[in-house]
C-alpha positions as CSV (number, residue, x, y, z in Angstrom):
1,N,12.2,4.4,6.6
2,G,12.9,0.6,6.2
3,R,12.3,-0.2,10.0
4,M,10.1,-3.1,11.2
5,P,9.9,-4.3,14.8
6,L,11.7,-7.7,15.2
7,K,9.4,-9.0,17.9
8,G,6.2,-8.2,15.9
9,G,7.5,-9.8,12.9
10,L,8.5,-13.0,14.7
11,A,5.1,-13.1,16.5
12,A,3.4,-12.6,13.1
13,A,5.3,-15.4,11.6
14,F,4.4,-17.8,14.5
15,L,0.6,-16.7,14.2
16,S,0.6,-17.3,10.5
17,A,2.3,-20.7,10.8
18,S,-0.3,-21.7,13.3
19,S,-3.2,-20.5,11.2
20,I,-1.8,-22.5,8.2
21,G,-1.3,-25.5,10.3
22,V,-4.9,-25.6,11.5
23,G,-6.1,-25.1,7.8
24,A,-7.2,-21.6,7.7
25,S,-7.8,-20.4,4.1
26,V,-4.8,-18.0,4.0
27,G,-1.5,-17.9,2.1
28,R,2.1,-18.6,3.1
29,E,3.7,-16.3,0.9
30,G,2.7,-13.0,2.8
31,P,4.3,-14.4,6.2
32,I,7.5,-15.6,4.3
33,V,7.9,-12.1,2.9
34,H,7.0,-10.3,6.2
35,L,9.7,-12.5,8.0
36,G,12.2,-11.9,5.3
37,A,11.6,-8.1,5.6
38,T,11.6,-8.2,9.3
39,L,15.0,-10.0,9.4
40,A,16.4,-7.6,6.9
41,S,15.2,-4.7,8.9
42,W,16.8,-6.1,12.0
43,F,20.2,-6.4,10.2
44,A,19.9,-2.7,8.8
45,K,19.1,-1.6,12.4
46,R,22.4,-3.5,13.9
47,L,24.5,-2.3,10.9
48,H,23.2,1.3,11.7
49,L,22.2,2.0,7.9
50,G,20.3,5.1,6.9
51,P,16.6,5.1,5.7
52,S,17.7,4.5,2.0
53,L,20.0,1.7,2.5
54,A,17.5,0.1,5.0
55,R,14.7,0.4,2.6
56,T,17.1,-1.5,-0.1
57,L,17.9,-4.3,2.4
58,L,14.3,-4.5,3.1
59,G,13.8,-5.2,-0.5
60,C,16.7,-7.8,-0.5
61,G,14.7,-9.7,2.2
62,V,11.6,-9.6,0.3
63,S,13.0,-10.6,-2.9
64,G,14.9,-13.5,-1.4
65,A,11.6,-14.7,0.4
66,I,9.6,-14.7,-2.9
67,A,12.3,-16.3,-4.9
68,A,12.5,-19.0,-2.3
69,A,8.8,-19.3,-1.9
70,F,8.0,-19.8,-5.6
71,N,11.2,-20.9,-7.2
72,A,11.0,-17.5,-9.4
73,P,13.8,-15.4,-8.9
74,I,13.1,-12.7,-11.6
75,A,9.7,-12.4,-10.1
76,G,11.2,-11.9,-6.7
77,V,13.4,-9.2,-7.9
78,F,10.5,-7.2,-9.6
79,F,8.0,-7.7,-6.8
80,A,10.6,-6.3,-4.4
81,L,11.4,-3.4,-6.6
82,E,7.7,-2.7,-7.6
83,V,6.1,-3.0,-4.1
84,V,8.7,-2.5,-1.6
85,V,11.6,-0.3,-2.8
86,G,9.4,1.8,-5.4
87,H,11.8,2.2,-8.0
88,Y,14.0,0.5,-10.4
89,G,17.2,2.4,-9.9
90,L,20.7,0.8,-10.1
91,G,21.5,1.5,-6.4
92,A,18.7,-0.9,-5.4
93,F,18.6,-3.2,-8.4
94,S,21.9,-5.0,-8.0
95,P,21.5,-5.9,-4.3
96,V,18.0,-7.0,-4.8
97,V,19.1,-9.2,-7.6
98,I,21.9,-10.8,-5.6
99,A,19.5,-11.5,-2.8
100,S,17.0,-13.2,-5.1
101,L,19.7,-15.2,-6.6
102,V,20.9,-16.4,-3.2
103,G,17.5,-17.3,-2.0
104,T,16.8,-19.3,-5.3
105,V,20.1,-21.2,-5.0
106,V,19.5,-22.2,-1.4
107,T,16.0,-23.4,-2.1
108,R,17.0,-25.4,-5.2
109,V,19.9,-27.0,-3.4
110,H,17.7,-28.1,-0.3
111,I,14.2,-28.5,-1.9
112,G,14.8,-28.8,-5.8
113,D,13.9,-26.8,-8.8
114,E,10.3,-27.9,-9.1
115,P,7.9,-25.0,-9.7
116,A,5.2,-24.3,-7.1
117,F,2.5,-25.5,-9.3
118,G,2.3,-28.6,-11.7
119,L,1.5,-26.9,-15.1
120,L,0.8,-28.8,-18.2
121,P,2.1,-27.3,-21.5
122,H,-0.7,-25.0,-23.0
123,V,-1.0,-23.2,-26.3
124,V,-3.2,-20.2,-27.1
125,A,-5.4,-21.4,-29.9
126,S,-6.1,-18.3,-31.8
127,F,-5.4,-14.5,-31.8
128,W,-9.1,-14.2,-32.2
129,E,-9.2,-15.0,-28.3
130,V,-7.7,-11.5,-27.5
131,P,-11.2,-10.0,-26.8
132,A,-11.9,-13.2,-24.4
133,F,-8.8,-12.3,-22.7
134,L,-9.6,-8.7,-22.2
135,L,-13.1,-9.9,-20.8
136,L,-11.6,-12.2,-18.4
137,G,-9.8,-9.3,-17.2
138,V,-12.9,-7.5,-16.4
139,V,-14.3,-10.8,-14.6
140,S,-11.0,-11.1,-12.8
141,A,-11.3,-7.4,-11.6
142,A,-14.9,-8.1,-10.3
143,V,-13.7,-11.3,-8.3
144,A,-10.7,-9.4,-6.9
145,M,-12.9,-6.5,-5.7
146,A,-15.4,-8.9,-4.4
147,L,-12.8,-10.7,-2.3
148,M,-11.5,-7.6,-0.7
149,W,-15.0,-6.2,-0.1
150,A,-16.0,-9.5,1.6
151,I,-12.9,-9.1,3.9
152,G,-14.1,-5.8,4.9
153,I,-17.8,-7.1,5.4
154,V,-16.4,-9.8,7.9
155,Q,-14.4,-7.2,9.8
156,R,-17.2,-4.8,10.1
157,L,-19.6,-7.6,11.2
158,H,-17.2,-8.5,14.0
159,D,-17.2,-4.9,15.1
160,R,-20.9,-4.4,15.0
161,L,-21.6,-7.6,17.0
162,R,-18.7,-6.6,19.3
163,V,-16.9,-9.9,19.0
164,P,-13.8,-10.1,21.1
165,S,-10.5,-10.1,19.1
166,W,-9.3,-13.4,20.7
167,L,-12.7,-15.0,19.9
168,Q,-12.9,-14.1,16.2
169,P,-10.7,-16.7,15.0
170,A,-12.5,-19.4,17.0
171,V,-15.9,-18.4,15.5
172,A,-14.3,-18.3,11.9
173,G,-12.7,-21.7,12.5
174,L,-16.0,-23.2,13.4
175,V,-17.8,-21.9,10.4
176,L,-14.8,-22.7,8.1
177,G,-15.0,-26.4,9.6
178,V,-18.7,-26.6,8.7
179,M,-18.1,-25.3,5.1
180,A,-15.2,-27.8,4.7
181,L,-17.5,-30.7,5.4
182,G,-18.9,-30.2,1.9
183,F,-15.8,-28.5,0.3
184,P,-12.7,-29.8,1.7
185,E,-10.7,-28.4,-0.9
186,I,-11.0,-24.8,0.7
187,L,-8.6,-25.5,3.6
188,G,-5.2,-24.5,3.7
189,V,-3.3,-22.4,1.3
190,G,-5.1,-24.0,-1.9
191,Y,-2.1,-25.3,-4.0
192,E,-3.9,-28.6,-4.7
193,V,-7.1,-27.1,-5.9
194,T,-5.0,-24.5,-7.9
195,T,-3.1,-27.3,-9.7
196,R,-6.3,-29.1,-10.4
197,A,-7.7,-26.0,-12.0
198,L,-4.6,-25.3,-14.0
199,Q,-4.7,-28.8,-15.4
200,G,-8.5,-28.4,-16.3
201,G,-9.3,-31.3,-14.2
202,L,-12.7,-29.9,-12.9
203,L,-16.2,-29.5,-14.4
204,L,-17.9,-26.2,-14.8
205,P,-20.1,-26.5,-11.6
206,S,-16.9,-27.5,-9.6
207,F,-15.1,-24.6,-10.8
208,V,-17.9,-22.1,-10.0
209,M,-18.9,-23.6,-6.6
210,L,-15.1,-23.8,-5.2
211,A,-14.4,-20.2,-6.6
212,V,-17.5,-18.9,-4.5
213,V,-16.8,-21.0,-1.4
214,K,-12.9,-20.4,-1.5
215,T,-13.6,-16.6,-1.7
216,A,-16.0,-16.9,1.3
217,A,-13.5,-18.8,3.2
218,T,-10.6,-16.5,2.5
219,A,-12.7,-13.6,3.5
220,L,-13.9,-15.4,6.7
221,C,-10.3,-16.2,7.9
222,L,-8.6,-12.8,6.9
223,G,-11.5,-10.8,8.2
224,S,-11.3,-12.7,11.6
225,R,-7.6,-12.1,12.5
226,F,-6.2,-15.4,11.2
227,G,-2.6,-14.8,10.5
228,G,-1.4,-15.5,6.9
229,G,-1.3,-13.9,3.5
230,I,-3.8,-13.3,0.5
231,F,-1.5,-14.3,-2.4
232,S,-2.0,-18.1,-2.5
233,P,-5.8,-17.7,-2.0
234,S,-6.0,-15.1,-4.7
235,L,-4.2,-17.5,-7.1
236,A,-6.5,-20.5,-6.3
237,I,-9.6,-18.1,-6.7
238,G,-8.3,-16.8,-9.9
239,A,-7.4,-20.2,-11.3
240,L,-10.9,-21.5,-10.5
241,T,-12.6,-18.3,-12.0
242,G,-10.4,-18.6,-15.1
243,G,-11.1,-22.2,-15.5
244,A,-14.9,-21.6,-15.4
245,F,-14.5,-18.8,-17.8
246,G,-12.6,-21.0,-20.2
247,L,-15.1,-23.8,-20.1
248,V,-17.9,-21.3,-21.0
249,A,-15.7,-19.8,-23.8
250,G,-15.1,-23.2,-25.1
251,S,-18.7,-24.2,-25.2
252,L,-19.6,-21.0,-27.1
253,F,-16.6,-20.9,-29.5
254,P,-15.2,-24.4,-29.6
255,D,-13.2,-24.0,-32.7
256,L,-11.5,-20.8,-31.4
257,A,-11.2,-21.2,-27.6
258,S,-8.1,-22.5,-25.9
259,G,-8.4,-25.1,-23.4
260,A,-9.7,-24.4,-19.8
261,G,-6.1,-24.7,-18.4
262,V,-5.0,-21.6,-20.4
263,Y,-7.8,-19.5,-19.0
264,A,-7.1,-20.8,-15.4
265,T,-3.6,-19.6,-15.9
266,L,-4.8,-16.2,-17.1
267,G,-7.4,-15.8,-14.4
268,M,-4.8,-16.9,-11.7
269,G,-2.6,-14.1,-12.6
270,A,-5.1,-11.3,-13.3
271,V,-7.0,-11.8,-9.9
272,A,-3.7,-12.1,-8.0
273,A,-2.3,-8.9,-9.9
274,A,-5.4,-7.0,-9.2
275,T,-5.5,-7.9,-5.5
276,L,-1.9,-7.3,-4.8
277,G,-1.5,-4.3,-7.1
278,A,1.7,-5.8,-8.6
279,P,1.0,-6.3,-12.3
280,V,4.6,-6.5,-13.4
281,S,5.9,-9.1,-11.0
282,T,2.9,-11.2,-11.4
283,V,3.2,-11.3,-15.0
284,I,7.0,-12.2,-14.8
285,M,6.2,-15.0,-12.0
286,I,3.6,-16.6,-14.3
287,F,5.9,-16.5,-17.3
288,E,8.6,-18.1,-15.1
289,L,6.1,-20.9,-13.9
290,T,5.0,-21.5,-17.5
291,T,8.1,-20.6,-19.8
292,D,5.4,-19.8,-22.4
293,Y,5.5,-16.6,-24.4
294,G,2.1,-17.4,-25.8
295,I,0.5,-17.4,-22.4
296,T,2.5,-14.5,-21.3
297,F,1.1,-12.3,-24.0
298,A,-2.5,-13.2,-23.2
299,L,-1.7,-12.9,-19.5
300,M,-0.4,-9.3,-20.2
301,A,-4.0,-8.4,-21.7
302,S,-6.0,-9.9,-18.9
303,V,-3.6,-8.5,-16.0
304,A,-3.7,-4.9,-17.7
305,V,-7.6,-4.7,-17.7
306,A,-8.0,-6.3,-14.3
307,T,-5.5,-4.0,-12.4
308,L,-6.7,-1.0,-14.2
309,L,-10.4,-1.6,-13.3
310,T,-9.7,-2.6,-9.8
311,R,-7.5,0.7,-9.5
312,Q,-10.3,2.9,-10.7
313,L,-13.3,1.3,-9.3
314,Y,-12.0,0.1,-5.9
315,G,-9.1,2.4,-5.5
316,H,-6.7,0.2,-3.5
317,S,-4.9,-3.0,-3.6
318,F,-5.5,-5.3,-0.6
319,F,-2.2,-3.9,0.9
320,T,-2.9,-0.3,0.4
321,W,-6.5,-0.8,1.6
322,Q,-5.2,-2.4,4.9
323,L,-2.7,0.5,5.5
324,A,-5.4,3.1,4.6
325,C,-7.6,1.5,7.2
326,R,-4.8,2.1,9.8
327,G,-4.5,5.7,8.6
328,V,-1.2,5.2,6.7
329,D,-1.1,7.0,3.4
330,V,1.1,5.3,0.9
331,E,-0.5,6.7,-2.2
332,G,1.5,9.9,-2.2
333,H,4.7,10.4,-3.9
334,R,7.8,8.7,-2.5
335,E,9.3,12.3,-2.3
336,L,6.6,13.0,0.3
337,A,7.7,9.8,2.0
338,L,11.2,11.3,2.4
339,L,9.6,14.4,3.8
340,R,8.0,12.2,6.5
341,T,11.6,11.8,8.1
342,R,11.9,15.4,8.5
343,R,10.2,17.7,11.2
344,V,8.8,21.2,11.1
345,R,11.4,22.2,13.7
346,D,14.0,21.7,10.9
347,V,12.6,24.5,8.8
348,M,11.0,26.7,11.4
349,R,11.9,30.3,11.5
350,D,12.1,32.4,14.6
351,D,12.1,35.8,13.0
352,H,8.2,36.1,13.0
353,V,6.7,39.5,14.2
354,E,4.0,39.3,16.9
355,V,2.0,41.9,18.8
356,P,-0.3,41.6,21.8
357,R,-4.0,41.7,21.6
358,S,-4.3,45.1,22.9
359,A,-1.7,46.7,20.5
360,P,-3.2,49.8,18.7
361,L,-3.6,50.2,15.0
362,E,-0.6,52.6,14.7
363,E,1.7,49.9,16.3
364,V,0.5,47.1,14.0
365,K,1.2,49.6,11.1
366,R,4.7,50.1,12.4
367,R,5.5,46.5,13.0
368,F,4.1,45.6,9.4
369,H,6.6,47.9,8.0
370,E,9.4,45.8,9.6
371,R,8.4,42.8,7.4
372,H,5.8,42.5,4.6
373,G,3.9,39.7,5.8
374,P,1.4,38.5,8.5
375,I,1.6,39.7,11.9
376,F,0.7,37.2,14.7
377,V,-1.5,38.4,17.6
378,V,-0.8,36.8,20.9
379,E,-2.1,36.7,24.4
380,E,-0.3,38.3,27.3
381,D,1.2,34.8,27.9
382,G,2.3,34.4,24.5
383,T,-0.6,32.1,23.3
384,L,-1.4,32.5,19.8
385,Y,-4.8,34.4,19.2
386,G,-4.6,35.0,15.3
387,A,-3.0,36.6,12.5
388,I,-3.3,40.2,10.8
389,T,-2.7,40.3,7.0
390,L,-2.1,43.2,4.6
391,E,-5.8,43.1,3.4
392,D,-6.9,43.3,7.1
393,L,-4.7,46.3,7.7
394,V,-5.9,48.2,4.5
395,E,-9.5,47.6,5.3
396,A,-9.0,49.0,8.8
397,E,-7.0,52.1,7.7
398,F,-9.7,53.0,5.0
399,A,-12.7,52.1,7.0
400,P,-15.3,54.9,7.2
401,G,-16.1,56.6,10.6
402,D,-14.2,58.9,13.1
403,G,-14.5,56.6,15.9
404,E,-12.0,54.7,18.0
405,R,-9.3,53.1,16.0
406,P,-9.4,49.3,16.2
407,R,-6.8,47.5,18.1
408,A,-5.1,44.3,17.1
409,E,-7.7,41.9,18.5
410,K,-10.3,43.3,16.4
411,L,-8.2,43.1,13.2
412,A,-7.0,39.5,13.8
413,R,-8.5,36.6,12.1
414,R,-8.5,32.8,13.2
415,L,-6.1,30.6,11.3
416,P,-7.3,27.4,9.7
417,V,-3.8,25.7,10.2
418,V,-1.2,25.6,12.9
419,L,1.9,23.4,12.9
420,F,3.6,21.7,15.7
421,P,7.6,21.4,15.9
422,Q,7.6,17.6,16.1
423,E,5.1,17.2,12.9
424,D,6.6,15.8,9.7
425,L,7.0,18.0,6.7
426,A,4.9,15.7,4.6
427,A,1.8,16.4,6.7
428,A,2.8,20.2,6.9
429,F,3.2,20.5,3.0
430,R,-0.2,18.9,2.4
431,R,-2.0,21.0,5.0
432,C,-0.3,24.3,3.7
433,H,-1.1,23.3,0.1
434,T,-4.7,22.6,0.8
435,Y,-5.4,25.9,2.4
436,Q,-2.9,28.0,0.0
437,L,-1.1,29.4,3.0
438,E,2.2,31.3,2.6
439,H,2.8,31.7,6.4
440,V,1.8,29.4,9.0
441,P,2.4,29.6,12.8
442,V,4.1,27.0,14.8
443,V,2.9,26.5,18.3
444,R,4.3,24.3,20.9
445,S,1.6,21.4,20.8
446,A,-1.9,20.7,20.5
447,R,-2.3,21.6,24.1
448,D,-0.1,24.4,24.3
449,F,-0.7,27.1,21.7
450,H,2.3,29.2,22.7
451,L,3.7,30.8,19.6
452,V,7.3,29.5,19.0
453,G,7.9,30.4,15.2
454,E,6.6,30.1,11.7
455,V,6.9,28.1,8.6
456,R,6.9,29.6,5.2
457,M,5.5,27.8,2.2
458,R,8.8,28.4,0.1
459,D,10.8,26.8,3.0
460,L,8.6,23.6,2.5
461,I,8.9,23.7,-1.3
462,E,12.7,23.9,-1.0
463,A,12.6,20.9,1.5
464,Y,10.4,19.1,-1.2
465,N,13.0,20.0,-3.9
466,R,15.8,18.7,-1.7
467,A,13.7,15.5,-1.3
468,L,13.4,15.1,-5.0
469,L,17.1,15.4,-5.4
470,E,17.6,12.8,-2.8
471,A,15.2,10.4,-4.5
472,R,17.0,10.6,-7.7
473,A,20.2,10.2,-6.0
474,Q,18.9,7.0,-4.3
475,E,17.7,5.5,-7.6
476,Q,21.1,6.1,-9.1
477,G,22.9,4.7,-6.1
478,R,24.7,7.9,-5.3
479,C,23.5,8.0,-1.5
């Protein structure tokens, strides 16, 4: 809904700045983006904007931050639209472009127009290298998945050893300091080692060792509650991976292979795109840094393979994996996200039919004629007991034997799903769809099963259709 807490955002920015200041192997772009989004959310709240405009303003904050961090305004626009806003509709596109433009102008006035990395001009030697570019995408996907897997390993290790949260950064800092005695390049955001890799200024053993150690250092820091992002480390790890791959390719095919700097650039983009789950904005960012169409066409091949394999084999980007660990599902459609702002009480009906547990079969039949749908059976105090469907009624009516006719409690079946008035419609829609239920009872709360109404599947479908129309209207700037 475009809302972020201001205090939490400012605290995260301070923590990230402190982590970067002491040399943690984390990125600065993530905190910058988070801070920009936090300030945008605060302004949206102060201006009393609705969820749609608040989310657009959130994208504006992100695009301005990315443009300022990398001196890459086009990448800022597409990153915000691809990752934050979720669509490229005109209603969001124009404000995001303006925000990115302003961020770029302010940065270039005060800092200059130099790119984030010192890149030498590179040329792709031959189109016969396309298979090598695709293979580099496979290697980059493996590296990206290894990085995310290693972060999870560190987190689980802390949990298993029951290391207090306040002690985890201290332990990681000690280990990182020992590692830095042999490899000081792993400290900080990694711009220096990234630039050296892009310029081809390392030998193969250095490329490989620094890639491995930088991956371990990043996993150690991010898995131990250091503040910071993953973007800069993923760029450094990707550049080192690509540089090593380029040296190997050059030794095998010296007449066909481009320089190590070309492969370092491709690896940088492929690993970052696979880690962040943002292939479009990553390709555009590398193009803005290199202004070379030849590199861009090769980058598209590597990024496409890396992101596809990571998605299929790992299932998440780093961001969606973090949210999934917190129980937040962002993989659903954006229309379901719109349903999360609506509650069951908004579509709940109060015309349901209920009978007491002791009701005889004749009364159940009479009440069923009032509506051709399930009848809910309740206790004397109104607590939900179960439901009787048409199939249950037919089975009881034609059951053999001349004994006593069954009462409602004998006919009722337990229901696999109940809903609560305060529950969001996205969760209700998924649960009803999973169990293929047309009529679902609504009770007061998880502790109080007093029947208060029902929700029908067609009502949820109508709400979903309205969400679809609202999403299209947002993309076209009509709301």
